[in-house]
C-alpha positions in Angstrom: -12.9 -11.3 23.9 -15.1 -11.4 20.5 -13.2 -8.5 19.5 -9.5 -10.4 20.1 -10.5 -13.4 17.7 -11.7 -10.9 15.2 -8.2 -10.0 15.5 -6.7 -12.2 15.2 -8.4 -14.1 12.1 -7.7 -10.7 10.0 -4.0 -10.7 10.9 -4.0 -14.6 9.8 -5.7 -13.6 7.1 -3.4 -10.8 5.9 -0.4 -13.6 6.5 -1.8 -15.8 3.9 -1.8 -12.3 1.2 1.5 -11.5 -0.2 3.5 -14.7 0.8 5.8 -14.1 -2.9 5.5 -11.8 -5.5 5.5 -14.7 -7.7 2.0 -14.7 -9.0 1.3 -12.1 -7.4 -2.0 -12.4 -5.9 -3.6 -12.7 -2.3 -6.4 -14.7 -0.6 -9.4 -11.9 -1.3 -7.7 -11.0 -5.0 -6.0 -14.1 -6.2 -4.8 -14.5 -9.4 -5.3 -17.5 -12.7 -3.7 -19.6 -14.5 -4.7 -19.3 -18.3 -7.9 -22.6 -17.8 -8.9 -20.0 -14.8 -8.2 -22.0 -11.9 -7.4 -20.2 -9.0 -3.3 -19.9 -7.5 -2.9 -18.7 -4.1 1.1 -19.5 -4.2 3.7 -20.9 -7.0 6.6 -22.8 -6.4 9.7 -22.9 -8.1 11.0 -25.1 -10.9 14.0 -27.6 -10.1 16.5 -25.1 -10.7 14.7 -22.5 -8.5 13.6 -20.1 -10.4 10.0 -18.8 -11.7 10.3 -18.3 -15.3 7.7 -20.3 -16.7 4.7 -17.6 -14.4 1.5 -18.3 -16.5 -0.8 -16.9 -13.7 -2.1 -13.1 -13.5 -5.0 -11.1 -12.6 -6.5 -11.5 -16.1 -7.1 -15.0 -16.7 -9.4 -14.7 -13.6 -13.3 -15.6 -14.9 -14.6 -12.3 -12.8 -11.6 -10.4 -14.3 -11.8 -11.0 -17.9 -14.8 -8.5 -18.8 -13.1 -5.9 -16.7 -10.2 -5.7 -19.4 -12.5 -5.6 -22.7 -14.1 -2.7 -21.2 
């Protein structure tokens, strides 16, 4: 029974992963806005596009040091 619960939890977390390619983050490796806030899902604007995507992995505080060196 414990193994079944563990497998169900892993599958649930995997399903939360790449639900969208924009901003292309996952539960364990999210992307962040320029102010450092975490973004898991982006919603389209009123015209249905994702033109102004500002979220990226480089904006996350834990990735800022890696990009420089």
